[in-house]
N, CA, C and O atoms as a CHARMM CRD file, in Angstrom:
* protein
*
  388
    1    1 UNK  N     16.63600  14.14400  -9.35600 PROA 1      0.00000
    2    1 UNK  CA    17.87600  14.01200  -8.64100 PROA 1      0.00000
    3    1 UNK  C     19.05100  13.94900  -9.60800 PROA 1      0.00000
    4    1 UNK  O     20.15600  14.37400  -9.27200 PROA 1      0.00000
    5    2 UNK  N     18.82200  13.43000 -10.78900 PROA 2      0.00000
    6    2 UNK  CA    19.90900  13.32400 -11.75700 PROA 2      0.00000
    7    2 UNK  C     20.34600  14.68900 -12.26900 PROA 2      0.00000
    8    2 UNK  O     21.42900  14.80500 -12.84100 PROA 2      0.00000
    9    3 UNK  N     19.53800  15.71700 -12.08200 PROA 3      0.00000
   10    3 UNK  CA    19.89300  17.05700 -12.52500 PROA 3      0.00000
   11    3 UNK  C     20.82000  17.78500 -11.55600 PROA 3      0.00000
   12    3 UNK  O     21.29700  18.87600 -11.86700 PROA 3      0.00000
   13    4 UNK  N     21.08300  17.19700 -10.38400 PROA 4      0.00000
   14    4 UNK  CA    21.97600  17.82000  -9.41700 PROA 4      0.00000
   15    4 UNK  C     23.38700  17.84800 -10.00000 PROA 4      0.00000
   16    4 UNK  O     23.81600  16.89100 -10.64400 PROA 4      0.00000
   17    5 UNK  N     24.10200  18.94000  -9.77400 PROA 5      0.00000
   18    5 UNK  CA    25.44600  19.05000 -10.33200 PROA 5      0.00000
   19    5 UNK  C     26.49900  18.29300  -9.52300 PROA 5      0.00000
   20    5 UNK  O     27.57000  17.99200 -10.05000 PROA 5      0.00000
   21    6 UNK  N     26.22000  17.97900  -8.26200 PROA 6      0.00000
   22    6 UNK  CA    27.15800  17.24500  -7.42100 PROA 6      0.00000
   23    6 UNK  C     26.46100  16.04200  -6.80500 PROA 6      0.00000
   24    6 UNK  O     25.23700  16.01200  -6.68700 PROA 6      0.00000
   25    7 UNK  N     27.25600  15.05300  -6.41400 PROA 7      0.00000
   26    7 UNK  CA    26.69800  13.86700  -5.75900 PROA 7      0.00000
   27    7 UNK  C     26.11000  14.22900  -4.40300 PROA 7      0.00000
   28    7 UNK  O     25.01400  13.79300  -4.05100 PROA 7      0.00000
   29    8 UNK  N     26.85400  15.03400  -3.64500 PROA 8      0.00000
   30    8 UNK  CA    26.36300  15.52300  -2.35000 PROA 8      0.00000
   31    8 UNK  C     25.94200  16.96600  -2.57600 PROA 8      0.00000
   32    8 UNK  O     26.73500  17.88900  -2.39000 PROA 8      0.00000
   33    9 UNK  N     24.69700  17.15400  -2.97700 PROA 9      0.00000
   34    9 UNK  CA    24.21400  18.46300  -3.39600 PROA 9      0.00000
   35    9 UNK  C     24.08500  19.44600  -2.24100 PROA 9      0.00000
   36    9 UNK  O     24.13400  20.65600  -2.45900 PROA 9      0.00000
   37   10 UNK  N     23.92300  18.96000  -1.03600 PROA 10     0.00000
   38   10 UNK  CA    23.68800  19.85200   0.10000 PROA 10     0.00000
   39   10 UNK  C     24.93000  20.09300   0.94000 PROA 10     0.00000
   40   10 UNK  O     24.87500  20.86500   1.89700 PROA 10     0.00000
   41   11 UNK  N     26.03400  19.46800   0.61800 PROA 11     0.00000
   42   11 UNK  CA    27.24600  19.59100   1.41400 PROA 11     0.00000
   43   11 UNK  C     27.41300  18.40700   2.33400 PROA 11     0.00000
   44   11 UNK  O     26.43900  17.74000   2.68400 PROA 11     0.00000
   45   12 UNK  N     28.63700  18.14400   2.72600 PROA 12     0.00000
   46   12 UNK  CA    28.92000  16.97100   3.54300 PROA 12     0.00000
   47   12 UNK  C     28.28200  17.08600   4.91900 PROA 12     0.00000
   48   12 UNK  O     27.71900  16.11400   5.42300 PROA 12     0.00000
   49   13 UNK  N     28.36100  18.25100   5.52700 PROA 13     0.00000
   50   13 UNK  CA    27.81100  18.42400   6.87900 PROA 13     0.00000
   51   13 UNK  C     26.30700  18.15800   6.90200 PROA 13     0.00000
   52   13 UNK  O     25.82300  17.40300   7.74500 PROA 13     0.00000
   53   14 UNK  N     25.57100  18.77600   5.98300 PROA 14     0.00000
   54   14 UNK  CA    24.12500  18.55500   5.92900 PROA 14     0.00000
   55   14 UNK  C     23.78900  17.11900   5.55800 PROA 14     0.00000
   56   14 UNK  O     22.79300  16.57300   6.03200 PROA 14     0.00000
   57   15 UNK  N     24.61000  16.50500   4.71500 PROA 15     0.00000
   58   15 UNK  CA    24.39300  15.10800   4.35600 PROA 15     0.00000
   59   15 UNK  C     24.54900  14.17300   5.54600 PROA 15     0.00000
   60   15 UNK  O     23.75900  13.24500   5.72400 PROA 15     0.00000
   61   16 UNK  N     25.57000  14.42200   6.35900 PROA 16     0.00000
   62   16 UNK  CA    25.78900  13.59800   7.55200 PROA 16     0.00000
   63   16 UNK  C     24.65500  13.79300   8.55100 PROA 16     0.00000
   64   16 UNK  O     24.18900  12.83400   9.16700 PROA 16     0.00000
   65   17 UNK  N     24.21300  15.03900   8.71100 PROA 17     0.00000
   66   17 UNK  CA    23.09500  15.31400   9.62200 PROA 17     0.00000
   67   17 UNK  C     21.82800  14.60900   9.13900 PROA 17     0.00000
   68   17 UNK  O     21.09800  14.02400   9.93800 PROA 17     0.00000
   69   18 UNK  N     21.56700  14.66500   7.82700 PROA 18     0.00000
   70   18 UNK  CA    20.38200  14.01000   7.26700 PROA 18     0.00000
   71   18 UNK  C     20.42800  12.50100   7.48200 PROA 18     0.00000
   72   18 UNK  O     19.41600  11.88900   7.82300 PROA 18     0.00000
   73   19 UNK  N     21.60400  11.90000   7.28100 PROA 19     0.00000
   74   19 UNK  CA    21.73100  10.45400   7.47100 PROA 19     0.00000
   75   19 UNK  C     21.57900  10.08300   8.94700 PROA 19     0.00000
   76   19 UNK  O     20.95000   9.07600   9.27200 PROA 19     0.00000
   77   20 UNK  N     22.15200  10.89200   9.83800 PROA 20     0.00000
   78   20 UNK  CA    22.01500  10.61400  11.27300 PROA 20     0.00000
   79   20 UNK  C     20.56100  10.72100  11.70500 PROA 20     0.00000
   80   20 UNK  O     20.08000   9.90600  12.49200 PROA 20     0.00000
   81   21 UNK  N     19.87100  11.71700  11.19600 PROA 21     0.00000
   82   21 UNK  CA    18.46300  11.86500  11.55300 PROA 21     0.00000
   83   21 UNK  C     17.64800  10.68700  11.03500 PROA 21     0.00000
   84   21 UNK  O     16.77300  10.17900  11.73700 PROA 21     0.00000
   85   22 UNK  N     17.92700  10.25500   9.82300 PROA 22     0.00000
   86   22 UNK  CA    17.14200   9.17700   9.23600 PROA 22     0.00000
   87   22 UNK  C     17.40300   7.83200   9.89200 PROA 22     0.00000
   88   22 UNK  O     16.46400   7.09100  10.18500 PROA 22     0.00000
   89   23 UNK  N     18.67600   7.50900  10.12600 PROA 23     0.00000
   90   23 UNK  CA    19.00800   6.16500  10.57100 PROA 23     0.00000
   91   23 UNK  C     19.21700   6.03200  12.07600 PROA 23     0.00000
   92   23 UNK  O     19.26500   4.90900  12.57800 PROA 23     0.00000
   93   24 UNK  N     19.34400   7.13000  12.81300 PROA 24     0.00000
   94   24 UNK  CA    19.51500   7.04900  14.26100 PROA 24     0.00000
   95   24 UNK  C     18.35100   7.68000  15.01500 PROA 24     0.00000
   96   24 UNK  O     17.73500   7.04400  15.87000 PROA 24     0.00000
   97   25 UNK  N     18.06000   8.91900  14.69400 PROA 25     0.00000
   98   25 UNK  CA    17.00300   9.63000  15.41700 PROA 25     0.00000
   99   25 UNK  C     15.62500   9.09900  15.03000 PROA 25     0.00000
  100   25 UNK  O     14.74400   8.99200  15.88300 PROA 25     0.00000
  101   26 UNK  N     15.42800   8.76600  13.75000 PROA 26     0.00000
  102   26 UNK  CA    14.14000   8.22400  13.30300 PROA 26     0.00000
  103   26 UNK  C     13.72300   6.95900  14.04700 PROA 26     0.00000
  104   26 UNK  O     12.61500   6.90200  14.58100 PROA 26     0.00000
  105   27 UNK  N     14.59000   5.93800  14.09400 PROA 27     0.00000
  106   27 UNK  CA    14.23700   4.73900  14.86200 PROA 27     0.00000
  107   27 UNK  C     14.06800   5.01100  16.36200 PROA 27     0.00000
  108   27 UNK  O     13.24400   4.37200  17.01700 PROA 27     0.00000
  109   28 UNK  N     14.84200   5.95200  16.90500 PROA 28     0.00000
  110   28 UNK  CA    14.69300   6.27800  18.32900 PROA 28     0.00000
  111   28 UNK  C     13.33200   6.90300  18.60600 PROA 28     0.00000
  112   28 UNK  O     12.67200   6.55700  19.58600 PROA 28     0.00000
  113   29 UNK  N     12.91600   7.81900  17.74700 PROA 29     0.00000
  114   29 UNK  CA    11.59400   8.43400  17.90300 PROA 29     0.00000
  115   29 UNK  C     10.49600   7.39300  17.72400 PROA 29     0.00000
  116   29 UNK  O      9.49400   7.41200  18.43900 PROA 29     0.00000
  117   30 UNK  N     10.68500   6.48900  16.77400 PROA 30     0.00000
  118   30 UNK  CA     9.71200   5.41700  16.56600 PROA 30     0.00000
  119   30 UNK  C      9.62700   4.52500  17.79500 PROA 30     0.00000
  120   30 UNK  O      8.53200   4.12600  18.19100 PROA 30     0.00000
  121   31 UNK  N     10.76500   4.20500  18.40600 PROA 31     0.00000
  122   31 UNK  CA    10.76400   3.35400  19.59600 PROA 31     0.00000
  123   31 UNK  C     10.04000   4.03900  20.75100 PROA 31     0.00000
  124   31 UNK  O      9.22900   3.41400  21.43400 PROA 31     0.00000
  125   32 UNK  N     10.32500   5.30500  20.96900 PROA 32     0.00000
  126   32 UNK  CA     9.68800   6.04500  22.06600 PROA 32     0.00000
  127   32 UNK  C      8.18800   6.15700  21.85700 PROA 32     0.00000
  128   32 UNK  O      7.40600   5.91000  22.77600 PROA 32     0.00000
  129   33 UNK  N      7.78700   6.53100  20.64700 PROA 33     0.00000
  130   33 UNK  CA     6.35400   6.69200  20.39300 PROA 33     0.00000
  131   33 UNK  C      5.62400   5.34500  20.39300 PROA 33     0.00000
  132   33 UNK  O      4.47000   5.27200  20.81300 PROA 33     0.00000
  133   34 UNK  N      6.27600   4.29600  19.93200 PROA 34     0.00000
  134   34 UNK  CA     5.64100   2.97800  19.93300 PROA 34     0.00000
  135   34 UNK  C      5.45200   2.45100  21.34500 PROA 34     0.00000
  136   34 UNK  O      4.41200   1.87400  21.66300 PROA 34     0.00000
  137   35 UNK  N      6.45000   2.64600  22.19000 PROA 35     0.00000
  138   35 UNK  CA     6.31700   2.22800  23.58300 PROA 35     0.00000
  139   35 UNK  C      5.21800   3.03600  24.26700 PROA 35     0.00000
  140   35 UNK  O      4.45200   2.49600  25.06500 PROA 35     0.00000
  141   36 UNK  N      5.14100   4.33200  23.95700 PROA 36     0.00000
  142   36 UNK  CA     4.08600   5.17800  24.53800 PROA 36     0.00000
  143   36 UNK  C      2.69900   4.72300  24.09900 PROA 36     0.00000
  144   36 UNK  O      1.73000   4.86200  24.84500 PROA 36     0.00000
  145   37 UNK  N      2.60600   4.17900  22.88700 PROA 37     0.00000
  146   37 UNK  CA     1.32200   3.69500  22.37600 PROA 37     0.00000
  147   37 UNK  C      1.00800   2.27300  22.84100 PROA 37     0.00000
  148   37 UNK  O     -0.09700   1.77700  22.61900 PROA 37     0.00000
  149   38 UNK  N      1.96400   1.62300  23.47700 PROA 38     0.00000
  150   38 UNK  CA     1.70400   0.30100  24.03300 PROA 38     0.00000
  151   38 UNK  C      2.23900  -0.87400  23.23100 PROA 38     0.00000
  152   38 UNK  O      1.92700  -2.02100  23.55200 PROA 38     0.00000
  153   39 UNK  N      3.02700  -0.62700  22.20600 PROA 39     0.00000
  154   39 UNK  CA     3.59200  -1.73500  21.43900 PROA 39     0.00000
  155   39 UNK  C      4.69000  -2.40900  22.24900 PROA 39     0.00000
  156   39 UNK  O      5.47800  -1.73700  22.91400 PROA 39     0.00000
  157   40 UNK  N      4.74100  -3.70100  22.19500 PROA 40     0.00000
  158   40 UNK  CA     5.74300  -4.45800  22.92500 PROA 40     0.00000
  159   40 UNK  C      6.20200  -5.64400  22.06700 PROA 40     0.00000
  160   40 UNK  O      5.53600  -6.02300  21.10400 PROA 40     0.00000
  161   41 UNK  N      7.31100  -6.19800  22.42400 PROA 41     0.00000
  162   41 UNK  CA     7.79900  -7.42000  21.80700 PROA 41     0.00000
  163   41 UNK  C      8.17200  -7.28500  20.34600 PROA 41     0.00000
  164   41 UNK  O      8.79300  -6.30900  19.92400 PROA 41     0.00000
  165   42 UNK  N      7.77600  -8.29200  19.58700 PROA 42     0.00000
  166   42 UNK  CA     8.15800  -8.37200  18.17900 PROA 42     0.00000
  167   42 UNK  C      7.58600  -7.22500  17.34800 PROA 42     0.00000
  168   42 UNK  O      8.24900  -6.74000  16.43100 PROA 42     0.00000
  169   43 UNK  N      6.37700  -6.78900  17.65200 PROA 43     0.00000
  170   43 UNK  CA     5.76000  -5.69000  16.90000 PROA 43     0.00000
  171   43 UNK  C      6.55600  -4.40500  17.08700 PROA 43     0.00000
  172   43 UNK  O      6.72600  -3.64300  16.13500 PROA 43     0.00000
  173   44 UNK  N      7.04200  -4.15600  18.29000 PROA 44     0.00000
  174   44 UNK  CA     7.87800  -2.99100  18.56300 PROA 44     0.00000
  175   44 UNK  C      9.17300  -3.06400  17.76300 PROA 44     0.00000
  176   44 UNK  O      9.60400  -2.07000  17.17900 PROA 44     0.00000
  177   45 UNK  N      9.79000  -4.24000  17.73600 PROA 45     0.00000
  178   45 UNK  CA    11.03600  -4.41300  16.98600 PROA 45     0.00000
  179   45 UNK  C     10.82900  -4.19500  15.49400 PROA 45     0.00000
  180   45 UNK  O     11.67700  -3.59800  14.83100 PROA 45     0.00000
  181   46 UNK  N      9.72200  -4.66700  14.96700 PROA 46     0.00000
  182   46 UNK  CA     9.42400  -4.48500  13.54600 PROA 46     0.00000
  183   46 UNK  C      9.18300  -3.01400  13.23000 PROA 46     0.00000
  184   46 UNK  O      9.60600  -2.53200  12.17900 PROA 46     0.00000
  185   47 UNK  N      8.51000  -2.29500  14.12400 PROA 47     0.00000
  186   47 UNK  CA     8.28400  -0.86000  13.92000 PROA 47     0.00000
  187   47 UNK  C      9.60900  -0.10400  13.88700 PROA 47     0.00000
  188   47 UNK  O      9.79200   0.78800  13.05800 PROA 47     0.00000
  189   48 UNK  N     10.52500  -0.44900  14.77200 PROA 48     0.00000
  190   48 UNK  CA    11.84300   0.19600  14.78400 PROA 48     0.00000
  191   48 UNK  C     12.59600  -0.13900  13.49800 PROA 48     0.00000
  192   48 UNK  O     13.24600   0.72600  12.91000 PROA 48     0.00000
  193   49 UNK  N     12.50600  -1.38000  13.07200 PROA 49     0.00000
  194   49 UNK  CA    13.17800  -1.80300  11.84400 PROA 49     0.00000
  195   49 UNK  C     12.63900  -1.04300  10.63300 PROA 49     0.00000
  196   49 UNK  O     13.41000  -0.63800   9.76400 PROA 49     0.00000
  197   50 UNK  N     11.33800  -0.85000  10.57100 PROA 50     0.00000
  198   50 UNK  CA    10.74300  -0.11200   9.45500 PROA 50     0.00000
  199   50 UNK  C     11.17500   1.34900   9.45100 PROA 50     0.00000
  200   50 UNK  O     11.32800   1.94900   8.38800 PROA 50     0.00000
  201   51 UNK  N     11.36900   1.91600  10.62500 PROA 51     0.00000
  202   51 UNK  CA    11.81900   3.30500  10.69800 PROA 51     0.00000
  203   51 UNK  C     13.25400   3.45300  10.20500 PROA 51     0.00000
  204   51 UNK  O     13.66000   4.53900   9.79200 PROA 51     0.00000
  205   52 UNK  N     14.02100   2.36900  10.24600 PROA 52     0.00000
  206   52 UNK  CA    15.41200   2.42100   9.80900 PROA 52     0.00000
  207   52 UNK  C     15.58300   2.16200   8.31900 PROA 52     0.00000
  208   52 UNK  O     16.69500   2.26200   7.80000 PROA 52     0.00000
  209   53 UNK  N     14.51200   1.83400   7.63100 PROA 53     0.00000
  210   53 UNK  CA    14.61300   1.58000   6.19800 PROA 53     0.00000
  211   53 UNK  C     14.74700   2.90200   5.43700 PROA 53     0.00000
  212   53 UNK  O     14.30000   3.93900   5.92800 PROA 53     0.00000
  213   54 UNK  N     15.35100   2.88200   4.25200 PROA 54     0.00000
  214   54 UNK  CA    15.58400   4.14000   3.52900 PROA 54     0.00000
  215   54 UNK  C     14.29100   4.73300   2.98200 PROA 54     0.00000
  216   54 UNK  O     13.30500   4.03200   2.75800 PROA 54     0.00000
  217   55 UNK  N     14.32800   6.03900   2.77700 PROA 55     0.00000
  218   55 UNK  CA    13.16900   6.70900   2.19200 PROA 55     0.00000
  219   55 UNK  C     13.14800   6.47200   0.69600 PROA 55     0.00000
  220   55 UNK  O     14.18100   6.19700   0.08600 PROA 55     0.00000
  221   56 UNK  N     11.98400   6.57800   0.11700 PROA 56     0.00000
  222   56 UNK  CA    11.83600   6.36900  -1.31400 PROA 56     0.00000
  223   56 UNK  C     11.98300   7.67000  -2.08500 PROA 56     0.00000
  224   56 UNK  O     12.47800   8.66400  -1.55500 PROA 56     0.00000
  225   57 UNK  N     11.56400   7.65700  -3.30300 PROA 57     0.00000
  226   57 UNK  CA    11.70000   8.80800  -4.17300 PROA 57     0.00000
  227   57 UNK  C     10.57300   9.82100  -3.97400 PROA 57     0.00000
  228   57 UNK  O     10.72400  10.98900  -4.33400 PROA 57     0.00000
  229   58 UNK  N      9.45300   9.39100  -3.41100 PROA 58     0.00000
  230   58 UNK  CA     8.29200  10.28000  -3.25100 PROA 58     0.00000
  231   58 UNK  C      8.60100  11.50600  -2.40100 PROA 58     0.00000
  232   58 UNK  O      8.15800  12.59700  -2.76100 PROA 58     0.00000
  233   59 UNK  N      9.33900  11.39400  -1.28700 PROA 59     0.00000
  234   59 UNK  CA     9.67400  12.61700  -0.54800 PROA 59     0.00000
  235   59 UNK  C     10.45000  13.63200  -1.38700 PROA 59     0.00000
  236   59 UNK  O     10.26700  14.84000  -1.23200 PROA 59     0.00000
  237   60 UNK  N     11.32300  13.13600  -2.28400 PROA 60     0.00000
  238   60 UNK  CA    12.05400  14.06400  -3.15000 PROA 60     0.00000
  239   60 UNK  C     11.11800  14.76400  -4.12400 PROA 60     0.00000
  240   60 UNK  O     11.27200  15.95700  -4.39000 PROA 60     0.00000
  241   61 UNK  N     10.15800  14.03200  -4.65200 PROA 61     0.00000
  242   61 UNK  CA     9.20700  14.63200  -5.59400 PROA 61     0.00000
  243   61 UNK  C      8.44100  15.76600  -4.92200 PROA 61     0.00000
  244   61 UNK  O      8.27200  16.83600  -5.50700 PROA 61     0.00000
  245   62 UNK  N      7.97600  15.53300  -3.69300 PROA 62     0.00000
  246   62 UNK  CA     7.26500  16.58100  -2.96300 PROA 62     0.00000
  247   62 UNK  C      8.18500  17.74300  -2.60700 PROA 62     0.00000
  248   62 UNK  O      7.77800  18.90100  -2.69300 PROA 62     0.00000
  249   63 UNK  N      9.41800  17.44700  -2.20900 PROA 63     0.00000
  250   63 UNK  CA    10.36700  18.51200  -1.86900 PROA 63     0.00000
  251   63 UNK  C     10.68100  19.36900  -3.09200 PROA 63     0.00000
  252   63 UNK  O     10.78700  20.59100  -2.98600 PROA 63     0.00000
  253   64 UNK  N     10.82700  18.74000  -4.23500 PROA 64     0.00000
  254   64 UNK  CA    11.10600  19.48000  -5.47700 PROA 64     0.00000
  255   64 UNK  C      9.88600  20.28800  -5.89600 PROA 64     0.00000
  256   64 UNK  O     10.02200  21.43600  -6.32000 PROA 64     0.00000
  257   65 UNK  N      8.70900  19.70900  -5.78500 PROA 65     0.00000
  258   65 UNK  CA     7.47300  20.38500  -6.17700 PROA 65     0.00000
  259   65 UNK  C      7.22700  21.63500  -5.35100 PROA 65     0.00000
  260   65 UNK  O      6.85400  22.67900  -5.88600 PROA 65     0.00000
  261   66 UNK  N      7.43900  21.52400  -4.03500 PROA 66     0.00000
  262   66 UNK  CA     7.16100  22.64600  -3.14800 PROA 66     0.00000
  263   66 UNK  C      8.41600  23.42600  -2.76500 PROA 66     0.00000
  264   66 UNK  O      8.35700  24.33900  -1.94200 PROA 66     0.00000
  265   67 UNK  N      9.55700  23.06400  -3.36600 PROA 67     0.00000
  266   67 UNK  CA    10.83000  23.74900  -3.16800 PROA 67     0.00000
  267   67 UNK  C     11.21200  23.84700  -1.68800 PROA 67     0.00000
  268   67 UNK  O     11.54600  24.92000  -1.18400 PROA 67     0.00000
  269   68 UNK  N     11.15300  22.70200  -1.01000 PROA 68     0.00000
  270   68 UNK  CA    11.50900  22.62000   0.40100 PROA 68     0.00000
  271   68 UNK  C     12.73800  21.72400   0.53300 PROA 68     0.00000
  272   68 UNK  O     12.60000  20.51500   0.72100 PROA 68     0.00000
  273   69 UNK  N     13.91400  22.28800   0.44100 PROA 69     0.00000
  274   69 UNK  CA    15.19800  21.60300   0.58800 PROA 69     0.00000
  275   69 UNK  C     15.33300  20.36100  -0.29100 PROA 69     0.00000
  276   69 UNK  O     15.64200  19.28800   0.22700 PROA 69     0.00000
  277   70 UNK  N     15.11300  20.47000  -1.59400 PROA 70     0.00000
  278   70 UNK  CA    15.24500  19.27900  -2.44100 PROA 70     0.00000
  279   70 UNK  C     16.67800  18.75100  -2.50200 PROA 70     0.00000
  280   70 UNK  O     16.88400  17.56100  -2.73900 PROA 70     0.00000
  281   71 UNK  N     17.67900  19.62700  -2.28800 PROA 71     0.00000
  282   71 UNK  CA    19.06100  19.15500  -2.32500 PROA 71     0.00000
  283   71 UNK  C     19.37200  18.22300  -1.15800 PROA 71     0.00000
  284   71 UNK  O     20.07700  17.22900  -1.33100 PROA 71     0.00000
  285   72 UNK  N     18.85800  18.53300   0.01700 PROA 72     0.00000
  286   72 UNK  CA    19.08200  17.67200   1.17400 PROA 72     0.00000
  287   72 UNK  C     18.35200  16.34200   1.00000 PROA 72     0.00000
  288   72 UNK  O     18.89500  15.28400   1.31900 PROA 72     0.00000
  289   73 UNK  N     17.12300  16.39800   0.49500 PROA 73     0.00000
  290   73 UNK  CA    16.35200  15.16500   0.29700 PROA 73     0.00000
  291   73 UNK  C     16.99900  14.28400  -0.76700 PROA 73     0.00000
  292   73 UNK  O     17.04600  13.06400  -0.61200 PROA 73     0.00000
  293   74 UNK  N     17.50100  14.89200  -1.84900 PROA 74     0.00000
  294   74 UNK  CA    18.13300  14.07400  -2.88700 PROA 74     0.00000
  295   74 UNK  C     19.38600  13.38700  -2.36300 PROA 74     0.00000
  296   74 UNK  O     19.64000  12.22500  -2.68200 PROA 74     0.00000
  297   75 UNK  N     20.16600  14.10000  -1.56000 PROA 75     0.00000
  298   75 UNK  CA    21.34200  13.47400  -0.94800 PROA 75     0.00000
  299   75 UNK  C     20.91900  12.35200  -0.01600 PROA 75     0.00000
  300   75 UNK  O     21.54100  11.29000   0.00900 PROA 75     0.00000
  301   76 UNK  N     19.85700  12.58700   0.75300 PROA 76     0.00000
  302   76 UNK  CA    19.35800  11.55500   1.66100 PROA 76     0.00000
  303   76 UNK  C     18.88100  10.31600   0.93000 PROA 76     0.00000
  304   76 UNK  O     19.12800   9.19600   1.37600 PROA 76     0.00000
  305   77 UNK  N     18.20200  10.50700  -0.18700 PROA 77     0.00000
  306   77 UNK  CA    17.70400   9.36200  -0.95600 PROA 77     0.00000
  307   77 UNK  C     18.86500   8.57100  -1.55300 PROA 77     0.00000
  308   77 UNK  O     18.88900   7.34400  -1.46200 PROA 77     0.00000
  309   78 UNK  N     19.82300   9.26100  -2.16000 PROA 78     0.00000
  310   78 UNK  CA    20.93800   8.58000  -2.82000 PROA 78     0.00000
  311   78 UNK  C     21.77800   7.80800  -1.80700 PROA 78     0.00000
  312   78 UNK  O     22.02600   6.61600  -1.98500 PROA 78     0.00000
  313   79 UNK  N     22.21400   8.48300  -0.75000 PROA 79     0.00000
  314   79 UNK  CA    23.06000   7.81100   0.22700 PROA 79     0.00000
  315   79 UNK  C     22.27200   6.85400   1.10500 PROA 79     0.00000
  316   79 UNK  O     22.82500   5.86500   1.58600 PROA 79     0.00000
  317   80 UNK  N     21.00600   7.12700   1.32000 PROA 80     0.00000
  318   80 UNK  CA    20.16600   6.20500   2.07700 PROA 80     0.00000
  319   80 UNK  C     20.05400   4.86300   1.39000 PROA 80     0.00000
  320   80 UNK  O     20.08500   3.81800   2.04000 PROA 80     0.00000
  321   81 UNK  N     19.92400   4.89200   0.07300 PROA 81     0.00000
  322   81 UNK  CA    19.85400   3.63700  -0.68300 PROA 81     0.00000
  323   81 UNK  C     21.18500   2.89900  -0.66000 PROA 81     0.00000
  324   81 UNK  O     21.21700   1.66900  -0.64300 PROA 81     0.00000
  325   82 UNK  N     22.28800   3.65000  -0.65900 PROA 82     0.00000
  326   82 UNK  CA    23.60900   2.99700  -0.67300 PROA 82     0.00000
  327   82 UNK  C     23.94900   2.32200   0.65400 PROA 82     0.00000
  328   82 UNK  O     24.59400   1.27400   0.66500 PROA 82     0.00000
  329   83 UNK  N     23.52600   2.90500   1.75900 PROA 83     0.00000
  330   83 UNK  CA    23.88100   2.33900   3.06000 PROA 83     0.00000
  331   83 UNK  C     22.73000   1.55400   3.68400 PROA 83     0.00000
  332   83 UNK  O     22.83000   1.13100   4.83600 PROA 83     0.00000
  333   84 UNK  N     21.66100   1.35600   2.95700 PROA 84     0.00000
  334   84 UNK  CA    20.47500   0.70600   3.50900 PROA 84     0.00000
  335   84 UNK  C     20.72900  -0.74000   3.92100 PROA 84     0.00000
  336   84 UNK  O     20.29100  -1.15500   4.99400 PROA 84     0.00000
  337   85 UNK  N     21.41400  -1.49900   3.10900 PROA 85     0.00000
  338   85 UNK  CA    21.63400  -2.91600   3.41500 PROA 85     0.00000
  339   85 UNK  C     22.46600  -3.10100   4.68800 PROA 85     0.00000
  340   85 UNK  O     22.04800  -3.84500   5.57400 PROA 85     0.00000
  341   86 UNK  N     23.63200  -2.44800   4.81000 PROA 86     0.00000
  342   86 UNK  CA    24.39900  -2.64600   6.04900 PROA 86     0.00000
  343   86 UNK  C     23.66000  -2.15700   7.29500 PROA 86     0.00000
  344   86 UNK  O     23.72900  -2.79200   8.34800 PROA 86     0.00000
  345   87 UNK  N     22.96200  -1.04300   7.18000 PROA 87     0.00000
  346   87 UNK  CA    22.24300  -0.51400   8.33800 PROA 87     0.00000
  347   87 UNK  C     21.06000  -1.41100   8.69200 PROA 87     0.00000
  348   87 UNK  O     20.80600  -1.66500   9.87000 PROA 87     0.00000
  349   88 UNK  N     20.34100  -1.88800   7.69200 PROA 88     0.00000
  350   88 UNK  CA    19.21700  -2.78500   7.95000 PROA 88     0.00000
  351   88 UNK  C     19.69900  -4.08000   8.59900 PROA 88     0.00000
  352   88 UNK  O     19.05500  -4.59200   9.51500 PROA 88     0.00000
  353   89 UNK  N     20.81900  -4.60800   8.13300 PROA 89     0.00000
  354   89 UNK  CA    21.37100  -5.81500   8.74300 PROA 89     0.00000
  355   89 UNK  C     21.82200  -5.56100  10.17800 PROA 89     0.00000
  356   89 UNK  O     21.66900  -6.42300  11.04300 PROA 89     0.00000
  357   90 UNK  N     22.37800  -4.37600  10.43000 PROA 90     0.00000
  358   90 UNK  CA    22.80000  -4.04100  11.79600 PROA 90     0.00000
  359   90 UNK  C     21.60000  -3.95600  12.73200 PROA 90     0.00000
  360   90 UNK  O     21.62700  -4.50900  13.83100 PROA 90     0.00000
  361   91 UNK  N     20.54700  -3.26500  12.29900 PROA 91     0.00000
  362   91 UNK  CA    19.33900  -3.18400  13.12300 PROA 91     0.00000
  363   91 UNK  C     18.70900  -4.56600  13.30000 PROA 91     0.00000
  364   91 UNK  O     18.22000  -4.89400  14.38100 PROA 91     0.00000
  365   92 UNK  N     18.72100  -5.36600  12.24800 PROA 92     0.00000
  366   92 UNK  CA    18.15300  -6.71400  12.31300 PROA 92     0.00000
  367   92 UNK  C     18.86200  -7.55000  13.37400 PROA 92     0.00000
  368   92 UNK  O     18.22100  -8.24600  14.16100 PROA 92     0.00000
  369   93 UNK  N     20.17100  -7.47600  13.38600 PROA 93     0.00000
  370   93 UNK  CA    20.91600  -8.27300  14.36100 PROA 93     0.00000
  371   93 UNK  C     20.82600  -7.67800  15.76900 PROA 93     0.00000
  372   93 UNK  O     20.77100  -8.42400  16.74600 PROA 93     0.00000
  373   94 UNK  N     20.81100  -6.34600  15.88700 PROA 94     0.00000
  374   94 UNK  CA    20.66800  -5.71700  17.20500 PROA 94     0.00000
  375   94 UNK  C     19.32000  -5.99900  17.83900 PROA 94     0.00000
  376   94 UNK  O     19.22500  -6.19500  19.05100 PROA 94     0.00000
  377   95 UNK  N     18.27200  -6.02000  17.01600 PROA 95     0.00000
  378   95 UNK  CA    16.92400  -6.26600  17.52700 PROA 95     0.00000
  379   95 UNK  C     16.61000  -7.75200  17.65100 PROA 95     0.00000
  380   95 UNK  O     15.56500  -8.12500  18.18300 PROA 95     0.00000
  381   96 UNK  N     17.50500  -8.59400  17.16500 PROA 96     0.00000
  382   96 UNK  CA    17.35300 -10.05200  17.21800 PROA 96     0.00000
  383   96 UNK  C     16.04000 -10.51800  16.59300 PROA 96     0.00000
  384   96 UNK  O     15.27400 -11.26800  17.19900 PROA 96     0.00000
  385   97 UNK  N     15.80000 -10.05300  15.36500 PROA 97     0.00000
  386   97 UNK  CA    14.56500 -10.46200  14.66700 PROA 97     0.00000
  387   97 UNK  C     14.73400 -11.77900  13.97600 PROA 97     0.00000
  388   97 UNK  O     13.79900 -12.27000  13.34300 PROA 97     0.00000
């Protein structure tokens, strides 16, 4: 990721889409699939919270290795780590954990 020439390597539009997918659509899909599988209560809330946590470096390594949009993943990892604390706190308070 340090070899990228720009901070937002994929462009602002793709970066915003990646962040929305990770922090909004990801937890929503987790909530729907968890309810379909029968999770309820605190376990459901924890599953949603885990889906809202930032991605690690491993997805970038695989994206770079197989050349599948590494610029979008690197932007997602960098900005995901920067906004992880406020978003995690927001989900924590919304879910009343």
